[in-house]
C-alpha positions as CSV (number, residue, x, y, z in Angstrom):
1,M,3.9,-25.1,-29.4
2,D,1.3,-25.0,-26.6
3,F,0.1,-21.9,-24.7
4,E,2.5,-22.3,-21.8
5,Q,5.5,-22.8,-24.1
6,E,4.6,-19.9,-26.3
7,Y,4.0,-17.6,-23.3
8,S,7.3,-18.6,-21.7
9,A,9.1,-18.0,-25.0
10,L,7.6,-14.5,-25.5
11,R,8.3,-13.6,-21.9
12,E,11.9,-14.7,-22.1
13,K,12.3,-12.7,-25.3
14,V,11.0,-9.6,-23.4
15,E,13.2,-10.3,-20.4
16,G,16.3,-10.6,-22.6
17,A,15.5,-7.3,-24.4
18,L,14.7,-5.4,-21.2
19,S,18.0,-6.5,-19.6
20,R,20.0,-4.7,-22.3
21,Y,18.6,-1.2,-21.7
22,F,19.9,0.0,-18.3
23,G,22.1,-2.9,-17.0
24,E,25.6,-2.6,-15.6
25,D,27.2,-2.7,-19.1
26,K,25.4,0.5,-20.0
27,R,26.9,2.5,-17.0
28,G,30.0,4.6,-16.4
29,F,28.3,7.9,-15.9
30,R,27.7,10.3,-13.0
31,F,24.0,9.3,-13.2
32,D,24.6,5.6,-12.8
33,G,22.6,5.6,-9.6
34,L,19.6,6.7,-11.6
35,M,20.0,3.9,-14.1
36,E,20.5,1.4,-11.3
37,A,17.1,2.5,-9.8
38,M,15.4,2.2,-13.2
39,D,16.9,-1.2,-13.8
40,Y,15.9,-2.3,-10.2
41,S,12.2,-1.9,-10.9
42,L,12.2,-2.8,-14.6
43,M,13.9,-6.1,-13.9
44,A,11.9,-7.0,-10.8
45,G,10.1,-9.8,-12.6
46,G,6.3,-10.0,-13.1
47,K,4.3,-11.7,-15.7
48,R,5.2,-9.3,-18.5
49,I,1.5,-9.4,-19.6
50,R,1.6,-6.1,-21.5
51,P,4.7,-6.7,-23.7
52,V,3.6,-10.3,-24.4
53,L,0.3,-8.9,-25.6
54,V,2.1,-6.5,-28.0
55,L,4.1,-9.4,-29.4
56,E,1.2,-11.8,-29.7
57,F,-1.1,-9.3,-31.4
58,C,1.7,-8.5,-33.8
59,R,2.1,-12.2,-34.6
60,A,-1.6,-12.7,-34.9
61,C,-1.8,-9.9,-37.5
62,G,1.1,-11.3,-39.6
63,G,3.8,-9.0,-38.3
64,D,7.4,-9.4,-37.4
65,V,7.6,-10.1,-33.7
66,D,11.3,-9.2,-33.4
67,A,10.6,-5.8,-35.1
68,A,7.9,-5.2,-32.5
69,L,10.1,-6.0,-29.5
70,P,11.1,-2.4,-28.9
71,A,7.4,-1.4,-28.8
72,A,6.8,-4.2,-26.3
73,C,9.7,-3.1,-24.1
74,A,8.4,0.5,-24.3
75,V,5.0,-0.6,-22.9
76,E,6.8,-2.3,-20.0
77,M,8.9,0.7,-19.3
78,L,5.8,2.9,-19.1
79,H,4.1,0.3,-16.9
80,T,7.1,0.2,-14.5
81,Y,7.2,4.0,-14.3
82,S,3.5,4.0,-13.2
83,L,4.2,1.4,-10.5
84,I,7.2,3.4,-9.1
85,H,5.1,6.5,-8.9
86,D,2.0,4.7,-7.6
87,D,4.1,3.3,-4.7
88,L,5.4,6.8,-3.6
89,P,4.6,8.2,-0.2
90,C,2.6,10.9,-1.8
91,M,0.5,8.3,-3.6
92,D,-0.3,4.9,-2.2
93,D,2.8,4.8,0.1
94,D,3.6,1.1,-0.4
95,D,6.6,-0.7,1.0
96,L,6.5,-3.8,-1.2
97,R,6.2,-4.5,-4.9
98,R,6.5,-7.9,-6.4
99,G,7.9,-9.2,-3.1
100,R,10.7,-6.7,-2.9
101,P,11.1,-3.2,-1.3
102,T,9.6,-0.5,-3.4
103,N,11.9,1.8,-5.4
104,H,11.7,4.7,-3.0
105,K,12.5,2.4,0.0
106,V,15.8,1.4,-1.7
107,F,16.9,4.5,-3.5
108,G,15.1,7.3,-1.8
109,E,12.0,9.3,-2.9
110,C,13.8,11.8,-5.1
111,T,15.6,9.1,-7.1
112,A,12.4,7.1,-7.4
113,V,10.6,10.0,-8.9
114,L,13.4,10.6,-11.4
115,A,13.6,6.9,-12.2
116,G,9.9,6.9,-13.1
117,D,10.3,10.1,-15.1
118,A,13.2,8.7,-17.0
119,L,11.5,5.4,-17.7
120,Q,8.5,7.2,-19.2
121,A,10.7,9.3,-21.5
122,E,12.8,6.2,-22.5
123,A,9.6,4.4,-23.3
124,F,8.8,6.9,-26.1
125,G,12.4,7.0,-27.2
126,T,12.5,3.2,-27.4
127,V,9.5,3.2,-29.8
128,L,10.7,6.1,-31.9
129,R,14.3,4.7,-32.3
130,S,13.0,1.3,-33.4
131,S,13.4,-0.2,-36.9
132,L,9.7,-0.1,-37.6
133,P,8.6,2.0,-40.5
134,A,8.2,5.6,-39.6
135,E,4.4,5.7,-39.8
136,R,4.2,2.6,-37.5
137,R,6.6,4.1,-35.0
138,A,4.5,7.3,-34.9
139,A,1.2,5.4,-34.5
140,C,2.7,3.3,-31.6
141,A,4.0,6.4,-29.9
142,E,0.6,8.1,-30.2
143,A,-1.1,5.0,-28.7
144,L,1.4,5.0,-25.8
145,A,0.8,8.7,-25.2
146,D,-3.0,8.1,-25.1
147,A,-2.5,5.5,-22.4
148,A,0.0,7.7,-20.4
149,G,-1.7,11.1,-20.2
150,V,-4.8,12.7,-18.9
151,D,-7.1,10.2,-20.7
152,G,-5.0,7.3,-19.3
153,I,-2.8,6.5,-16.4
154,C,-2.3,10.1,-15.1
155,G,-5.9,11.0,-15.3
156,G,-6.9,7.7,-13.6
157,Q,-4.4,8.2,-10.8
158,F,-5.6,11.7,-10.1
159,M,-9.2,10.4,-10.0
160,D,-8.0,7.7,-7.6
161,M,-6.3,10.1,-5.2
162,D,-9.1,12.6,-5.5
163,S,-11.8,10.0,-4.5
164,E,-10.2,8.7,-1.3
165,T,-12.7,8.6,1.6
166,R,-15.6,9.2,-0.8
167,I,-18.0,6.5,-1.8
168,L,-18.0,6.2,-5.6
169,S,-20.7,4.9,-7.9
170,E,-20.1,1.9,-10.3
171,E,-19.9,4.3,-13.2
172,E,-17.2,6.4,-11.4
173,V,-15.2,3.3,-10.4
174,T,-15.4,1.9,-13.9
175,E,-14.2,5.2,-15.5
176,L,-11.4,5.5,-13.0
177,Q,-10.1,2.0,-13.5
178,S,-10.5,2.1,-17.3
179,R,-7.9,4.9,-17.3
180,K,-5.6,3.8,-14.5
181,T,-5.4,0.1,-15.4
182,G,-7.3,-0.5,-18.6
183,S,-5.7,2.1,-20.8
184,L,-2.2,0.6,-20.9
185,L,-3.5,-2.9,-21.5
186,T,-5.6,-1.7,-24.4
187,A,-2.7,0.3,-25.8
188,A,-0.5,-2.9,-25.6
189,C,-3.0,-4.8,-27.7
190,R,-3.4,-1.9,-30.1
191,M,0.3,-1.4,-30.5
192,G,0.8,-5.0,-31.5
193,V,-1.6,-4.5,-34.4
194,L,0.0,-1.1,-35.3
195,A,3.5,-2.6,-35.3
196,A,2.3,-5.3,-37.7
197,G,0.6,-2.8,-40.0
198,G,-2.7,-4.5,-39.4
199,T,-6.2,-3.5,-40.6
200,E,-8.6,-1.2,-38.9
201,E,-10.8,-4.2,-38.1
202,Q,-7.9,-5.9,-36.4
203,E,-7.1,-2.7,-34.4
204,D,-10.8,-2.5,-33.4
205,A,-10.7,-6.1,-32.2
206,A,-7.5,-5.5,-30.3
207,M,-9.0,-2.4,-28.5
208,R,-12.2,-4.3,-27.6
209,Y,-10.1,-7.2,-26.3
210,G,-7.9,-4.8,-24.3
211,A,-10.9,-3.1,-22.8
212,F,-12.5,-6.3,-21.7
213,I,-9.4,-7.8,-20.1
214,G,-8.5,-4.5,-18.5
215,A,-11.9,-4.3,-16.8
216,A,-11.6,-8.0,-15.7
217,F,-8.0,-7.5,-14.6
218,Q,-9.0,-4.6,-12.2
219,I,-11.9,-6.5,-10.7
220,R,-9.7,-9.5,-10.1
221,D,-7.1,-7.1,-8.6
222,D,-9.7,-5.8,-6.2
223,M,-10.6,-9.3,-5.2
224,L,-7.0,-10.3,-4.6
225,D,-6.5,-7.2,-2.5
226,E,-8.9,-8.7,0.0
227,L,-8.8,-12.5,-0.6
228,S,-5.1,-13.1,-1.2
229,T,-2.1,-13.0,1.1
230,E,0.9,-10.6,1.2
231,A,3.2,-13.5,0.5
232,E,1.2,-14.7,-2.6
233,L,0.5,-11.2,-3.9
234,G,3.9,-9.8,-3.3
235,K,2.6,-6.5,-1.9
236,P,0.4,-5.5,1.1
237,I,-3.2,-6.6,1.1
238,G,-6.3,-4.8,2.4
239,S,-4.7,-1.4,1.5
240,D,-7.7,-0.2,-0.6
241,R,-10.2,-0.8,2.2
242,A,-7.8,0.7,4.8
243,E,-7.5,3.9,2.7
244,G,-11.3,4.1,2.3
245,K,-11.2,3.5,-1.5
246,T,-14.3,2.4,-3.3
247,T,-13.6,-0.8,-5.3
248,F,-15.6,-3.4,-7.1
249,M,-15.3,-5.6,-4.0
250,T,-16.8,-2.9,-1.7
251,L,-19.6,-2.3,-4.3
252,Y,-20.5,-6.0,-5.0
253,G,-18.6,-8.5,-3.0
254,A,-16.7,-11.5,-4.1
255,E,-19.4,-13.6,-5.7
256,K,-20.7,-10.9,-8.1
257,C,-17.2,-9.8,-8.8
258,A,-16.3,-13.3,-9.9
259,Q,-19.4,-13.4,-12.2
260,M,-18.3,-10.0,-13.7
261,V,-14.8,-11.3,-14.4
262,A,-16.2,-14.4,-16.1
263,R,-18.5,-12.3,-18.3
264,L,-15.8,-9.8,-19.3
265,T,-13.4,-12.6,-20.1
266,E,-15.9,-14.1,-22.5
267,G,-16.2,-10.7,-24.1
268,A,-12.4,-10.6,-24.6
269,K,-12.4,-14.0,-26.1
270,A,-15.2,-13.1,-28.5
271,A,-13.2,-10.0,-29.6
272,A,-10.1,-12.2,-30.1
273,R,-12.0,-14.5,-32.5
274,A,-12.1,-11.7,-35.0
275,L,-8.4,-12.5,-35.7
276,P,-7.1,-15.4,-37.8
277,D,-5.5,-17.3,-34.8
278,P,-7.1,-16.3,-31.5
279,E,-6.2,-19.4,-29.4
280,F,-3.3,-17.8,-27.5
281,L,-5.3,-14.7,-26.7
282,C,-8.3,-16.7,-25.5
283,R,-6.0,-18.7,-23.2
284,M,-4.4,-15.5,-22.0
285,A,-7.8,-14.0,-21.1
286,D,-8.5,-17.2,-19.1
287,L,-5.1,-17.0,-17.3
288,L,-5.7,-13.4,-16.2
289,A,-9.2,-14.2,-15.0
290,G,-7.9,-16.9,-12.7
291,R,-4.6,-15.3,-11.6
292,R,-3.6,-15.5,-7.9
293,H,-1.1,-12.6,-7.9
């Protein structure tokens, strides 16, 4: 099976699993409107990069991919919560996400806040209710918590909001983005190893890979925010510059950013080669480096 086929198969596995959590067949309660809002954003498509990384790292470490599927879905639930909240009027105030109206535009701000809150809680519940051995469930939940809290997404989002209209240094931008974007990508890689019961060396390789692709992913994101189109990106472009945010693009420009992405991608591939079968992960790093949306 080549890379495209394997990626498609893993993505379809994730899509099928996610569709069973909050769909219409799960409803019949007074809070159905909340579940509809959760499902709207969770099933809005996307590349499913994070859950695919969970499954692939699990496979590469000799684990059971099907047993790791709840952990993969949990990562996507947490990611979706962060997108819903990131789009809120009090945050980035965006109208489009993945080519569709953002959650609060469809369901209202209060429901959107609750949908994000519920998805975050369900992410942890999904890991802890899985069939993985107890110690692996606990380790995955801890990794997810590390990515979600003050050292991860929430801390990064606060730093992002707190720094608007202020020029940041490279060190400050790197720290901000390593929390806001990189933390969950790193957690996804790490959780795959943890779900498989992998070694400390494999966990270290996964965290290095995640850190490298997380940094490259954000730099590429900054580039696309200025160089892509709204139709291609599926959300407004130029918003970072309009809001006065310091990004890697404002610090370095497109040419140097492209060089940084290439260097970080090579670092990710070197980390992946510590695993027995790194080919898929190397191809994934290249795919993310050249993505158009």
